[in-house]
mmJSON file of the N, C-alpha and C atoms, coordinates in Angstrom:
{"data_MODEL":{"atom_site":{
"group_PDB":["ATOM","ATOM","ATOM","ATOM","ATOM","ATOM","ATOM","ATOM","ATOM","ATOM","ATOM","ATOM","ATOM","ATOM","ATOM","ATOM","ATOM","ATOM","ATOM","ATOM","ATOM","ATOM","ATOM","ATOM","ATOM","ATOM","ATOM","ATOM","ATOM","ATOM","ATOM","ATOM","ATOM","ATOM","ATOM","ATOM","ATOM","ATOM","ATOM","ATOM","ATOM","ATOM","ATOM","ATOM","ATOM","ATOM","ATOM","ATOM","ATOM","ATOM","ATOM","ATOM","ATOM","ATOM","ATOM","ATOM","ATOM","ATOM","ATOM","ATOM","ATOM","ATOM","ATOM","ATOM","ATOM","ATOM","ATOM","ATOM","ATOM","ATOM","ATOM","ATOM","ATOM","ATOM","ATOM","ATOM","ATOM","ATOM","ATOM","ATOM","ATOM","ATOM","ATOM","ATOM","ATOM","ATOM","ATOM","ATOM","ATOM","ATOM","ATOM","ATOM","ATOM","ATOM","ATOM","ATOM","ATOM","ATOM","ATOM","ATOM","ATOM","ATOM","ATOM","ATOM","ATOM","ATOM","ATOM","ATOM","ATOM","ATOM","ATOM","ATOM","ATOM","ATOM","ATOM","ATOM","ATOM","ATOM","ATOM","ATOM","ATOM","ATOM","ATOM","ATOM","ATOM","ATOM","ATOM","ATOM","ATOM","ATOM","ATOM","ATOM","ATOM","ATOM","ATOM","ATOM","ATOM","ATOM","ATOM","ATOM","ATOM","ATOM","ATOM","ATOM","ATOM","ATOM","ATOM","ATOM","ATOM","ATOM","ATOM","ATOM","ATOM","ATOM","ATOM","ATOM","ATOM","ATOM","ATOM","ATOM","ATOM","ATOM","ATOM","ATOM","ATOM","ATOM","ATOM","ATOM","ATOM","ATOM","ATOM","ATOM","ATOM","ATOM","ATOM","ATOM","ATOM","ATOM","ATOM","ATOM","ATOM","ATOM","ATOM","ATOM","ATOM","ATOM","ATOM","ATOM","ATOM","ATOM","ATOM","ATOM","ATOM","ATOM","ATOM","ATOM","ATOM","ATOM","ATOM","ATOM","ATOM","ATOM","ATOM","ATOM","ATOM","ATOM","ATOM","ATOM","ATOM","ATOM","ATOM","ATOM","ATOM","ATOM","ATOM","ATOM","ATOM","ATOM","ATOM"],
"id":[1,2,3,4,5,6,7,8,9,10,11,12,13,14,15,16,17,18,19,20,21,22,23,24,25,26,27,28,29,30,31,32,33,34,35,36,37,38,39,40,41,42,43,44,45,46,47,48,49,50,51,52,53,54,55,56,57,58,59,60,61,62,63,64,65,66,67,68,69,70,71,72,73,74,75,76,77,78,79,80,81,82,83,84,85,86,87,88,89,90,91,92,93,94,95,96,97,98,99,100,101,102,103,104,105,106,107,108,109,110,111,112,113,114,115,116,117,118,119,120,121,122,123,124,125,126,127,128,129,130,131,132,133,134,135,136,137,138,139,140,141,142,143,144,145,146,147,148,149,150,151,152,153,154,155,156,157,158,159,160,161,162,163,164,165,166,167,168,169,170,171,172,173,174,175,176,177,178,179,180,181,182,183,184,185,186,187,188,189,190,191,192,193,194,195,196,197,198,199,200,201,202,203,204,205,206,207,208,209,210,211,212,213,214,215,216,217,218,219],
"type_symbol":["N","C","C","N","C","C","N","C","C","N","C","C","N","C","C","N","C","C","N","C","C","N","C","C","N","C","C","N","C","C","N","C","C","N","C","C","N","C","C","N","C","C","N","C","C","N","C","C","N","C","C","N","C","C","N","C","C","N","C","C","N","C","C","N","C","C","N","C","C","N","C","C","N","C","C","N","C","C","N","C","C","N","C","C","N","C","C","N","C","C","N","C","C","N","C","C","N","C","C","N","C","C","N","C","C","N","C","C","N","C","C","N","C","C","N","C","C","N","C","C","N","C","C","N","C","C","N","C","C","N","C","C","N","C","C","N","C","C","N","C","C","N","C","C","N","C","C","N","C","C","N","C","C","N","C","C","N","C","C","N","C","C","N","C","C","N","C","C","N","C","C","N","C","C","N","C","C","N","C","C","N","C","C","N","C","C","N","C","C","N","C","C","N","C","C","N","C","C","N","C","C","N","C","C","N","C","C","N","C","C","N","C","C","N","C","C","N","C","C"],
"label_atom_id":["N","CA","C","N","CA","C","N","CA","C","N","CA","C","N","CA","C","N","CA","C","N","CA","C","N","CA","C","N","CA","C","N","CA","C","N","CA","C","N","CA","C","N","CA","C","N","CA","C","N","CA","C","N","CA","C","N","CA","C","N","CA","C","N","CA","C","N","CA","C","N","CA","C","N","CA","C","N","CA","C","N","CA","C","N","CA","C","N","CA","C","N","CA","C","N","CA","C","N","CA","C","N","CA","C","N","CA","C","N","CA","C","N","CA","C","N","CA","C","N","CA","C","N","CA","C","N","CA","C","N","CA","C","N","CA","C","N","CA","C","N","CA","C","N","CA","C","N","CA","C","N","CA","C","N","CA","C","N","CA","C","N","CA","C","N","CA","C","N","CA","C","N","CA","C","N","CA","C","N","CA","C","N","CA","C","N","CA","C","N","CA","C","N","CA","C","N","CA","C","N","CA","C","N","CA","C","N","CA","C","N","CA","C","N","CA","C","N","CA","C","N","CA","C","N","CA","C","N","CA","C","N","CA","C","N","CA","C","N","CA","C","N","CA","C","N","CA","C","N","CA","C","N","CA","C"],
"label_alt_id":[null,null,null,null,null,null,null,null,null,null,null,null,null,null,null,null,null,null,null,null,null,null,null,null,null,null,null,null,null,null,null,null,null,null,null,null,null,null,null,null,null,null,null,null,null,null,null,null,null,null,null,null,null,null,null,null,null,null,null,null,null,null,null,null,null,null,null,null,null,null,null,null,null,null,null,null,null,null,null,null,null,null,null,null,null,null,null,null,null,null,null,null,null,null,null,null,null,null,null,null,null,null,null,null,null,null,null,null,null,null,null,null,null,null,null,null,null,null,null,null,null,null,null,null,null,null,null,null,null,null,null,null,null,null,null,null,null,null,null,null,null,null,null,null,null,null,null,null,null,null,null,null,null,null,null,null,null,null,null,null,null,null,null,null,null,null,null,null,null,null,null,null,null,null,null,null,null,null,null,null,null,null,null,null,null,null,null,null,null,null,null,null,null,null,null,null,null,null,null,null,null,null,null,null,null,null,null,null,null,null,null,null,null,null,null,null,null,null,null],
"label_comp_id":["MET","MET","MET","ALA","ALA","ALA","ASN","ASN","ASN","ASP","ASP","ASP","TRP","TRP","TRP","GLN","GLN","GLN","PRO","PRO","PRO","ILE","ILE","ILE","THR","THR","THR","THR","THR","THR","ALA","ALA","ALA","PRO","PRO","PRO","GLN","GLN","GLN","THR","THR","THR","THR","THR","THR","VAL","VAL","VAL","ASP","ASP","ASP","VAL","VAL","VAL","ARG","ARG","ARG","VAL","VAL","VAL","LYS","LYS","LYS","ASN","ASN","ASN","ALA","ALA","ALA","HIS","HIS","HIS","GLY","GLY","GLY","GLU","GLU","GLU","PHE","PHE","PHE","VAL","VAL","VAL","ALA","ALA","ALA","HIS","HIS","HIS","TYR","TYR","TYR","ALA","ALA","ALA","CYS","CYS","CYS","ASP","ASP","ASP","LEU","LEU","LEU","SER","SER","SER","GLY","GLY","GLY","GLU","GLU","GLU","GLU","GLU","GLU","GLN","GLN","GLN","PRO","PRO","PRO","PRO","PRO","PRO","PHE","PHE","PHE","LYS","LYS","LYS","GLY","GLY","GLY","TRP","TRP","TRP","PHE","PHE","PHE","THR","THR","THR","GLU","GLU","GLU","ASN","ASN","ASN","ARG","ARG","ARG","ASP","ASP","ASP","GLY","GLY","GLY","ASN","ASN","ASN","GLY","GLY","GLY","LYS","LYS","LYS","LEU","LEU","LEU","LEU","LEU","LEU","GLY","GLY","GLY","PHE","PHE","PHE","THR","THR","THR","GLN","GLN","GLN","VAL","VAL","VAL","ASP","ASP","ASP","PRO","PRO","PRO","HIS","HIS","HIS","PRO","PRO","PRO","THR","THR","THR","HIS","HIS","HIS","TRP","TRP","TRP","ARG","ARG","ARG","PRO","PRO","PRO","VAL","VAL","VAL"],
"label_asym_id":["A","A","A","A","A","A","A","A","A","A","A","A","A","A","A","A","A","A","A","A","A","A","A","A","A","A","A","A","A","A","A","A","A","A","A","A","A","A","A","A","A","A","A","A","A","A","A","A","A","A","A","A","A","A","A","A","A","A","A","A","A","A","A","A","A","A","A","A","A","A","A","A","A","A","A","A","A","A","A","A","A","A","A","A","A","A","A","A","A","A","A","A","A","A","A","A","A","A","A","A","A","A","A","A","A","A","A","A","A","A","A","A","A","A","A","A","A","A","A","A","A","A","A","A","A","A","A","A","A","A","A","A","A","A","A","A","A","A","A","A","A","A","A","A","A","A","A","A","A","A","A","A","A","A","A","A","A","A","A","A","A","A","A","A","A","A","A","A","A","A","A","A","A","A","A","A","A","A","A","A","A","A","A","A","A","A","A","A","A","A","A","A","A","A","A","A","A","A","A","A","A","A","A","A","A","A","A","A","A","A","A","A","A","A","A","A","A","A","A"],
"label_entity_id":["1","1","1","1","1","1","1","1","1","1","1","1","1","1","1","1","1","1","1","1","1","1","1","1","1","1","1","1","1","1","1","1","1","1","1","1","1","1","1","1","1","1","1","1","1","1","1","1","1","1","1","1","1","1","1","1","1","1","1","1","1","1","1","1","1","1","1","1","1","1","1","1","1","1","1","1","1","1","1","1","1","1","1","1","1","1","1","1","1","1","1","1","1","1","1","1","1","1","1","1","1","1","1","1","1","1","1","1","1","1","1","1","1","1","1","1","1","1","1","1","1","1","1","1","1","1","1","1","1","1","1","1","1","1","1","1","1","1","1","1","1","1","1","1","1","1","1","1","1","1","1","1","1","1","1","1","1","1","1","1","1","1","1","1","1","1","1","1","1","1","1","1","1","1","1","1","1","1","1","1","1","1","1","1","1","1","1","1","1","1","1","1","1","1","1","1","1","1","1","1","1","1","1","1","1","1","1","1","1","1","1","1","1","1","1","1","1","1","1"],
"label_seq_id":[1,1,1,2,2,2,3,3,3,4,4,4,5,5,5,6,6,6,7,7,7,8,8,8,9,9,9,10,10,10,11,11,11,12,12,12,13,13,13,14,14,14,15,15,15,16,16,16,17,17,17,18,18,18,19,19,19,20,20,20,21,21,21,22,22,22,23,23,23,24,24,24,25,25,25,26,26,26,27,27,27,28,28,28,29,29,29,30,30,30,31,31,31,32,32,32,33,33,33,34,34,34,35,35,35,36,36,36,37,37,37,38,38,38,39,39,39,40,40,40,41,41,41,42,42,42,43,43,43,44,44,44,45,45,45,46,46,46,47,47,47,48,48,48,49,49,49,50,50,50,51,51,51,52,52,52,53,53,53,54,54,54,55,55,55,56,56,56,57,57,57,58,58,58,59,59,59,60,60,60,61,61,61,62,62,62,63,63,63,64,64,64,65,65,65,66,66,66,67,67,67,68,68,68,69,69,69,70,70,70,71,71,71,72,72,72,73,73,73],
"pdbx_PDB_ins_code":[null,null,null,null,null,null,null,null,null,null,null,null,null,null,null,null,null,null,null,null,null,null,null,null,null,null,null,null,null,null,null,null,null,null,null,null,null,null,null,null,null,null,null,null,null,null,null,null,null,null,null,null,null,null,null,null,null,null,null,null,null,null,null,null,null,null,null,null,null,null,null,null,null,null,null,null,null,null,null,null,null,null,null,null,null,null,null,null,null,null,null,null,null,null,null,null,null,null,null,null,null,null,null,null,null,null,null,null,null,null,null,null,null,null,null,null,null,null,null,null,null,null,null,null,null,null,null,null,null,null,null,null,null,null,null,null,null,null,null,null,null,null,null,null,null,null,null,null,null,null,null,null,null,null,null,null,null,null,null,null,null,null,null,null,null,null,null,null,null,null,null,null,null,null,null,null,null,null,null,null,null,null,null,null,null,null,null,null,null,null,null,null,null,null,null,null,null,null,null,null,null,null,null,null,null,null,null,null,null,null,null,null,null,null,null,null,null,null,null],
"Cartn_x":[86.907,87.551,88.083,88.003,88.345,89.808,90.739,92.153,92.635,91.753,92.139,92.369,93.345,93.605,92.443,92.03,90.926,91.405,90.738,91.152,91.129,92.118,92.235,91.018,90.341,89.15,88.021,88.087,87.051,87.471,88.652,89.185,88.419,88.177,87.613,88.693,88.306,89.288,89.672,90.297,90.769,92.163,92.633,93.938,93.78,94.516,94.468,95.863,96.07,97.285,97.098,98.133,98.066,99.221,99.022,100.055,100.287,101.554,101.881,102.077,102.08,102.179,103.322,103.074,104.052,104.528,103.711,104.021,105.409,105.803,107.095,107.096,105.942,105.896,104.478,104.378,103.11,103.324,102.357,102.48,101.177,101.258,100.088,99.991,98.862,98.714,97.319,97.169,95.862,95.624,94.363,94.002,93.835,94.357,94.206,94.036,93.249,92.996,92.743,93.472,93.241,93.663,92.699,92.994,92.853,92.64,92.417,93.67,94.852,96.086,96.235,95.383,95.415,96.595,96.863,97.929,99.165,99.026,100.131,99.751,100.692,100.342,99.24,98.382,97.316,97.879,97.154,97.57,96.34,96.525,95.455,96.1,95.819,96.367,96.565,97.39,97.692,99.043,99.115,100.316,100.703,102.028,102.558,103.218,103.307,103.946,105.459,106.163,107.618,107.889,108.572,108.883,110.386,110.886,112.293,112.474,113.684,113.986,113.259,112.782,112.038,110.529,110.095,108.672,108.01,108.804,108.232,107.837,106.611,106.116,106.845,107.477,108.22,107.434,106.469,105.683,105.133,104.722,104.101,104.717,104.736,105.245,104.151,103.923,102.92,103.437,102.586,102.941,103.045,104.204,104.447,105.301,104.952,103.808,102.498,101.446,100.142,99.742,99.141,98.71,97.686,97.711,96.766,95.745,96.1,95.231,95.263,94.274,94.205,93.601,93.808,93.145,93.102,92.215,92.159,93.488,93.796,95.012,94.885],
"Cartn_y":[76.111,75.878,77.201,77.386,78.66,79.045,78.085,78.405,78.547,78.407,78.576,80.052,80.307,81.676,82.154,83.405,84.012,85.309,85.782,87.034,88.201,89.058,90.187,91.101,91.14,91.996,91.555,90.331,89.847,89.939,90.475,90.5,91.477,91.077,92.033,93.055,94.255,95.293,95.206,94.073,93.781,93.186,92.506,91.849,90.44,90.165,88.871,88.513,87.266,86.902,87.372,87.961,88.361,87.735,87.51,86.943,87.93,88.138,89.041,88.251,88.945,88.339,87.332,86.235,85.171,84.532,84.651,84.038,84.427,85.69,86.184,86.311,86.237,86.333,86.305,85.977,86.015,86.845,87.686,88.608,88.671,88.9,89.292,90.801,91.245,92.66,93.144,94.456,95.058,96.124,96.381,97.391,98.727,99.777,101.119,102.121,103.153,104.177,105.514,106.532,107.905,108.796,109.275,110.096,111.583,111.954,113.358,114.204,113.635,114.402,115.437,115.352,116.363,116.216,115.006,114.801,114.145,113.567,112.886,112.741,112.332,112.139,111.093,111.227,110.245,108.839,107.83,106.448,105.559,104.418,103.44,102.121,101.054,99.764,98.847,97.838,96.808,97.098,97.003,97.38,96.301,96.138,95.231,96.057,95.475,96.148,96.012,97.045,97.005,97.069,96.062,96.026,95.844,96.38,96.178,94.825,94.496,93.21,92.951,94.015,93.877,93.87,93.943,93.927,95.29,96.355,97.704,98.067,98.562,98.972,100.224,100.138,101.264,101.99,101.321,101.921,100.838,101.261,100.35,100.515,99.431,99.439,98.916,99.624,99.163,97.934,96.922,95.7,96.041,95.786,96.116,95.024,94.406,94.796,94.506,95.092,94.939,93.471,93.064,91.676,91.286,90.006,89.483,88.543,87.969,87.014,87.194,86.637,86.707,85.42,85.208,84.144,84.571,83.974,84.338,84.056,84.821,84.621,83.335],
"Cartn_z":[99.49,100.77,101.317,102.63,103.256,103.081,102.924,102.814,101.38,100.412,99.012,98.705,97.849,97.42,96.557,96.786,96.059,95.413,94.346,93.704,94.69,94.608,95.545,95.48,94.35,94.218,95.141,95.676,96.587,98.046,98.323,99.692,100.58,101.834,102.79,103.133,103.467,103.77,105.247,105.583,106.934,106.812,107.848,107.806,107.233,106.174,105.487,104.996,104.573,103.846,102.416,101.828,100.424,99.668,98.387,97.521,96.381,96.041,94.944,93.664,92.551,91.229,91.152,90.478,90.259,91.558,92.626,93.923,94.438,94.247,94.744,96.255,96.846,98.293,98.807,100.086,100.782,102.035,102.355,103.466,104.242,105.546,106.297,106.085,105.592,105.253,105.629,105.701,105.928,104.871,104.576,103.587,104.301,103.691,104.247,103.117,103.389,102.375,103.062,102.675,103.107,101.947,101.209,100.031,100.322,101.595,101.94,101.775,102.064,101.976,103.068,104.104,105.161,106.109,106.583,107.558,106.958,105.776,105.098,103.631,102.799,101.384,101.239,100.239,100.034,99.821,100.312,100.112,99.988,99.317,99.149,98.771,99.507,99.152,100.336,100.124,101.114,101.751,103.089,103.831,104.835,105.035,106.052,107.15,108.343,109.468,109.392,109.794,109.963,111.458,111.981,113.419,113.624,114.733,115.046,115.727,116.14,116.746,118.057,118.696,119.954,119.747,118.483,118.192,118.173,118.364,118.345,116.916,116.756,115.444,114.984,113.81,113.245,112.164,111.574,110.504,109.591,108.4,107.455,106.073,105.303,103.94,103.024,101.923,100.967,100.232,100.1,99.38,97.902,97.318,95.913,95.304,94.209,93.388,94.116,93.599,94.245,94.325,95.428,95.576,94.505,94.159,93.182,93.818,94.996,95.656,97.172,97.845,99.298,99.85,101.172,101.907,103.377,104.164,105.59,106.285,107.301,108.092,108.871],
"occupancy":[1.0,1.0,1.0,1.0,1.0,1.0,1.0,1.0,1.0,1.0,1.0,1.0,1.0,1.0,1.0,1.0,1.0,1.0,1.0,1.0,1.0,1.0,1.0,1.0,1.0,1.0,1.0,1.0,1.0,1.0,1.0,1.0,1.0,1.0,1.0,1.0,1.0,1.0,1.0,1.0,1.0,1.0,1.0,1.0,1.0,1.0,1.0,1.0,1.0,1.0,1.0,1.0,1.0,1.0,1.0,1.0,1.0,1.0,1.0,1.0,1.0,1.0,1.0,1.0,1.0,1.0,1.0,1.0,1.0,1.0,1.0,1.0,1.0,1.0,1.0,1.0,1.0,1.0,1.0,1.0,1.0,1.0,1.0,1.0,1.0,1.0,1.0,1.0,1.0,1.0,1.0,1.0,1.0,1.0,1.0,1.0,1.0,1.0,1.0,1.0,1.0,1.0,1.0,1.0,1.0,1.0,1.0,1.0,1.0,1.0,1.0,1.0,1.0,1.0,1.0,1.0,1.0,1.0,1.0,1.0,1.0,1.0,1.0,1.0,1.0,1.0,1.0,1.0,1.0,1.0,1.0,1.0,1.0,1.0,1.0,1.0,1.0,1.0,1.0,1.0,1.0,1.0,1.0,1.0,1.0,1.0,1.0,1.0,1.0,1.0,1.0,1.0,1.0,1.0,1.0,1.0,1.0,1.0,1.0,1.0,1.0,1.0,1.0,1.0,1.0,1.0,1.0,1.0,1.0,1.0,1.0,1.0,1.0,1.0,1.0,1.0,1.0,1.0,1.0,1.0,1.0,1.0,1.0,1.0,1.0,1.0,1.0,1.0,1.0,1.0,1.0,1.0,1.0,1.0,1.0,1.0,1.0,1.0,1.0,1.0,1.0,1.0,1.0,1.0,1.0,1.0,1.0,1.0,1.0,1.0,1.0,1.0,1.0,1.0,1.0,1.0,1.0,1.0,1.0],
"B_iso_or_equiv":[0.0,0.0,0.0,0.0,0.0,0.0,0.0,0.0,0.0,0.0,0.0,0.0,0.0,0.0,0.0,0.0,0.0,0.0,0.0,0.0,0.0,0.0,0.0,0.0,0.0,0.0,0.0,0.0,0.0,0.0,0.0,0.0,0.0,0.0,0.0,0.0,0.0,0.0,0.0,0.0,0.0,0.0,0.0,0.0,0.0,0.0,0.0,0.0,0.0,0.0,0.0,0.0,0.0,0.0,0.0,0.0,0.0,0.0,0.0,0.0,0.0,0.0,0.0,0.0,0.0,0.0,0.0,0.0,0.0,0.0,0.0,0.0,0.0,0.0,0.0,0.0,0.0,0.0,0.0,0.0,0.0,0.0,0.0,0.0,0.0,0.0,0.0,0.0,0.0,0.0,0.0,0.0,0.0,0.0,0.0,0.0,0.0,0.0,0.0,0.0,0.0,0.0,0.0,0.0,0.0,0.0,0.0,0.0,0.0,0.0,0.0,0.0,0.0,0.0,0.0,0.0,0.0,0.0,0.0,0.0,0.0,0.0,0.0,0.0,0.0,0.0,0.0,0.0,0.0,0.0,0.0,0.0,0.0,0.0,0.0,0.0,0.0,0.0,0.0,0.0,0.0,0.0,0.0,0.0,0.0,0.0,0.0,0.0,0.0,0.0,0.0,0.0,0.0,0.0,0.0,0.0,0.0,0.0,0.0,0.0,0.0,0.0,0.0,0.0,0.0,0.0,0.0,0.0,0.0,0.0,0.0,0.0,0.0,0.0,0.0,0.0,0.0,0.0,0.0,0.0,0.0,0.0,0.0,0.0,0.0,0.0,0.0,0.0,0.0,0.0,0.0,0.0,0.0,0.0,0.0,0.0,0.0,0.0,0.0,0.0,0.0,0.0,0.0,0.0,0.0,0.0,0.0,0.0,0.0,0.0,0.0,0.0,0.0,0.0,0.0,0.0,0.0,0.0,0.0],
"pdbx_formal_charge":[null,null,null,null,null,null,null,null,null,null,null,null,null,null,null,null,null,null,null,null,null,null,null,null,null,null,null,null,null,null,null,null,null,null,null,null,null,null,null,null,null,null,null,null,null,null,null,null,null,null,null,null,null,null,null,null,null,null,null,null,null,null,null,null,null,null,null,null,null,null,null,null,null,null,null,null,null,null,null,null,null,null,null,null,null,null,null,null,null,null,null,null,null,null,null,null,null,null,null,null,null,null,null,null,null,null,null,null,null,null,null,null,null,null,null,null,null,null,null,null,null,null,null,null,null,null,null,null,null,null,null,null,null,null,null,null,null,null,null,null,null,null,null,null,null,null,null,null,null,null,null,null,null,null,null,null,null,null,null,null,null,null,null,null,null,null,null,null,null,null,null,null,null,null,null,null,null,null,null,null,null,null,null,null,null,null,null,null,null,null,null,null,null,null,null,null,null,null,null,null,null,null,null,null,null,null,null,null,null,null,null,null,null,null,null,null,null,null,null],
"auth_seq_id":[1,1,1,2,2,2,3,3,3,4,4,4,5,5,5,6,6,6,7,7,7,8,8,8,9,9,9,10,10,10,11,11,11,12,12,12,13,13,13,14,14,14,15,15,15,16,16,16,17,17,17,18,18,18,19,19,19,20,20,20,21,21,21,22,22,22,23,23,23,24,24,24,25,25,25,26,26,26,27,27,27,28,28,28,29,29,29,30,30,30,31,31,31,32,32,32,33,33,33,34,34,34,35,35,35,36,36,36,37,37,37,38,38,38,39,39,39,40,40,40,41,41,41,42,42,42,43,43,43,44,44,44,45,45,45,46,46,46,47,47,47,48,48,48,49,49,49,50,50,50,51,51,51,52,52,52,53,53,53,54,54,54,55,55,55,56,56,56,57,57,57,58,58,58,59,59,59,60,60,60,61,61,61,62,62,62,63,63,63,64,64,64,65,65,65,66,66,66,67,67,67,68,68,68,69,69,69,70,70,70,71,71,71,72,72,72,73,73,73],
"auth_comp_id":["MET","MET","MET","ALA","ALA","ALA","ASN","ASN","ASN","ASP","ASP","ASP","TRP","TRP","TRP","GLN","GLN","GLN","PRO","PRO","PRO","ILE","ILE","ILE","THR","THR","THR","THR","THR","THR","ALA","ALA","ALA","PRO","PRO","PRO","GLN","GLN","GLN","THR","THR","THR","THR","THR","THR","VAL","VAL","VAL","ASP","ASP","ASP","VAL","VAL","VAL","ARG","ARG","ARG","VAL","VAL","VAL","LYS","LYS","LYS","ASN","ASN","ASN","ALA","ALA","ALA","HIS","HIS","HIS","GLY","GLY","GLY","GLU","GLU","GLU","PHE","PHE","PHE","VAL","VAL","VAL","ALA","ALA","ALA","HIS","HIS","HIS","TYR","TYR","TYR","ALA","ALA","ALA","CYS","CYS","CYS","ASP","ASP","ASP","LEU","LEU","LEU","SER","SER","SER","GLY","GLY","GLY","GLU","GLU","GLU","GLU","GLU","GLU","GLN","GLN","GLN","PRO","PRO","PRO","PRO","PRO","PRO","PHE","PHE","PHE","LYS","LYS","LYS","GLY","GLY","GLY","TRP","TRP","TRP","PHE","PHE","PHE","THR","THR","THR","GLU","GLU","GLU","ASN","ASN","ASN","ARG","ARG","ARG","ASP","ASP","ASP","GLY","GLY","GLY","ASN","ASN","ASN","GLY","GLY","GLY","LYS","LYS","LYS","LEU","LEU","LEU","LEU","LEU","LEU","GLY","GLY","GLY","PHE","PHE","PHE","THR","THR","THR","GLN","GLN","GLN","VAL","VAL","VAL","ASP","ASP","ASP","PRO","PRO","PRO","HIS","HIS","HIS","PRO","PRO","PRO","THR","THR","THR","HIS","HIS","HIS","TRP","TRP","TRP","ARG","ARG","ARG","PRO","PRO","PRO","VAL","VAL","VAL"],
"auth_asym_id":["A","A","A","A","A","A","A","A","A","A","A","A","A","A","A","A","A","A","A","A","A","A","A","A","A","A","A","A","A","A","A","A","A","A","A","A","A","A","A","A","A","A","A","A","A","A","A","A","A","A","A","A","A","A","A","A","A","A","A","A","A","A","A","A","A","A","A","A","A","A","A","A","A","A","A","A","A","A","A","A","A","A","A","A","A","A","A","A","A","A","A","A","A","A","A","A","A","A","A","A","A","A","A","A","A","A","A","A","A","A","A","A","A","A","A","A","A","A","A","A","A","A","A","A","A","A","A","A","A","A","A","A","A","A","A","A","A","A","A","A","A","A","A","A","A","A","A","A","A","A","A","A","A","A","A","A","A","A","A","A","A","A","A","A","A","A","A","A","A","A","A","A","A","A","A","A","A","A","A","A","A","A","A","A","A","A","A","A","A","A","A","A","A","A","A","A","A","A","A","A","A","A","A","A","A","A","A","A","A","A","A","A","A","A","A","A","A","A","A"],
"auth_atom_id":["N","CA","C","N","CA","C","N","CA","C","N","CA","C","N","CA","C","N","CA","C","N","CA","C","N","CA","C","N","CA","C","N","CA","C","N","CA","C","N","CA","C","N","CA","C","N","CA","C","N","CA","C","N","CA","C","N","CA","C","N","CA","C","N","CA","C","N","CA","C","N","CA","C","N","CA","C","N","CA","C","N","CA","C","N","CA","C","N","CA","C","N","CA","C","N","CA","C","N","CA","C","N","CA","C","N","CA","C","N","CA","C","N","CA","C","N","CA","C","N","CA","C","N","CA","C","N","CA","C","N","CA","C","N","CA","C","N","CA","C","N","CA","C","N","CA","C","N","CA","C","N","CA","C","N","CA","C","N","CA","C","N","CA","C","N","CA","C","N","CA","C","N","CA","C","N","CA","C","N","CA","C","N","CA","C","N","CA","C","N","CA","C","N","CA","C","N","CA","C","N","CA","C","N","CA","C","N","CA","C","N","CA","C","N","CA","C","N","CA","C","N","CA","C","N","CA","C","N","CA","C","N","CA","C","N","CA","C","N","CA","C","N","CA","C","N","CA","C","N","CA","C","N","CA","C"],
"pdbx_PDB_model_num":[1,1,1,1,1,1,1,1,1,1,1,1,1,1,1,1,1,1,1,1,1,1,1,1,1,1,1,1,1,1,1,1,1,1,1,1,1,1,1,1,1,1,1,1,1,1,1,1,1,1,1,1,1,1,1,1,1,1,1,1,1,1,1,1,1,1,1,1,1,1,1,1,1,1,1,1,1,1,1,1,1,1,1,1,1,1,1,1,1,1,1,1,1,1,1,1,1,1,1,1,1,1,1,1,1,1,1,1,1,1,1,1,1,1,1,1,1,1,1,1,1,1,1,1,1,1,1,1,1,1,1,1,1,1,1,1,1,1,1,1,1,1,1,1,1,1,1,1,1,1,1,1,1,1,1,1,1,1,1,1,1,1,1,1,1,1,1,1,1,1,1,1,1,1,1,1,1,1,1,1,1,1,1,1,1,1,1,1,1,1,1,1,1,1,1,1,1,1,1,1,1,1,1,1,1,1,1,1,1,1,1,1,1,1,1,1,1,1,1]
}}}
């Protein structure tokens, strides 16, 4: 079924719902990777948006602990 949780290793590298170990939380997250280190420190993983009370994007936070499962948004 499309809404069943699936192993994170099968997730598309797009925006999906992710679940962290022991179901401590569920987040809408996107996958991002830049290991060049040219403009910022290297990063790789799943990230959520940080917004202020007016909806302005402030930045991104890496989902930690790393997600174990995913499902479509």
